[in-house]
C-alpha positions in Angstrom: -32.6 -65.8 -49.1 -32.6 -66.9 -45.5 -33.3 -70.5 -44.4 -36.2 -71.2 -42.1 -35.5 -71.4 -38.2 -32.8 -73.9 -37.3 -35.3 -76.3 -35.9 -36.5 -76.9 -39.6 -33.9 -78.3 -42.0 -34.0 -76.4 -45.4 -35.8 -78.1 -48.1 -33.9 -79.4 -51.1 -35.3 -76.7 -53.2 -34.5 -73.9 -51.0 -30.9 -75.3 -50.9 -30.7 -75.5 -54.7 -32.0 -71.8 -54.9 -29.4 -70.6 -52.5 -26.6 -72.5 -54.5 -27.8 -70.8 -57.7 -27.9 -67.3 -56.0 -24.3 -68.0 -54.7 -23.0 -69.2 -58.0 -24.4 -66.0 -59.6 -22.9 -63.8 -57.0 -19.5 -65.5 -57.4 -19.7 -65.3 -61.1 -20.2 -61.5 -60.9 -17.5 -61.0 -58.5 -15.2 -62.9 -60.9 -16.4 -60.5 -63.8 -15.7 -57.4 -61.7 -12.3 -58.8 -60.8 -11.6 -59.5 -64.6 -12.5 -56.0 -65.6 -10.3 -54.5 -62.7 -7.4 -56.9 -63.9 -7.9 -55.8 -67.6 -7.6 -52.1 -66.4 -4.6 -52.7 -64.2 -2.9 -54.6 -67.2 -3.6 -51.6 -69.7 -2.2 -49.1 -67.1 0.9 -51.0 -66.6 1.3 -51.5 -70.4 0.9 -47.7 -70.9 3.6 -47.0 -68.3 5.9 -49.6 -69.7 5.5 -47.8 -73.1 6.1 -44.5 -71.7 9.4 -45.8 -70.0 10.4 -47.3 -73.2 9.9 -44.0 -75.0 12.0 -42.1 -72.4 14.9 -44.2 -72.9 15.2 -43.6 -76.6 
């Protein structure tokens, strides 16, 4: 969403819509990062288990 030209201040409603949009984008970004972090943690756990099995 774009605000009108700079000579016109954004309305309260358009600002509120932009804030909602920004919040949803940040939540989506966080969810993506949480998914990646879970995958990395699983990969680390797998490698640690493999190292532990080699030591036996």
